[in-house]
C-alpha positions, 0 to 999 in steps of 0.5 A, spaced: 499 499 499 502 506 498 502 512 503 499 518 500 500 525 504 497 531 504 499 537 502 492 542 504 494 547 508 491 548 516 484 548 516 487 554 521 492 559 517 496 563 523 495 569 519 502 572 522 499 571 529 501 568 534 502 560 534 503 553 536 501 547 533 498 541 536 503 535 534 497 530 537 491 532 533 494 536 528 491 543 529 493 550 529 491 553 534 493 561 533 490 566 539 491 575 537 497 577 537 495 583 542 491 578 546 494 584 552 494 579 561 488 581 562 483 576 557 488 570 557 487 570 563 479 571 563 480 567 557 483 562 561 478 563 567 472 561 562 475 555 560 476 552 568 468 553 569 465 550 560 470 551 555 463 552 548 464 560 553 472 559 552 470 558 545 464 564 544 468 569 548 474 567 544 470 570 539 466 573 539 471 578 544 478 577 541 474 576 534 477 569 532 474 565 528 469 561 529 474 555 528 481 557 530 477 560 537 472 552 539 481 551 537 484 556 542 478 554 547 480 545 547 487 547 548 486 552 554 489 547 560 485 546 566 488 546 572 494 547 569 494 540 567 494 538 559 487 538 557 488 531 554 493 526 558 492 530 566 500 530 567 502 538 568 504 543 564 507 549 565 505 557 565 504 559 557 505 556 552 507 548 551 507 541 549 505 536 554 509 529 553 504 526 550 503 531 543 499 535 545 499 543 545 497 546 551 496 554 553 496 554 560 495 561 562 
């Protein structure tokens, strides 16, 4: 059997914005380049309670397109732990040992 490689562009284009590529799900996770620290903290706090609310916030108040807002909300760490495997992750943006991108605001 032959291997098929995809040359498609990523579903989320970073377009010069800060981003990280999740090696686990292959999503490109972006956030606004002018994201204020207090807005990042609010988004992190929303994700602690409800990822859907965090996604809506990222879309409406941060101006991300729906797909980018969802990817960001799903990759926010909760309780300083990887969103995928639960291992501890440092503050900031990082890749976990399980290869998942984590944003710990």
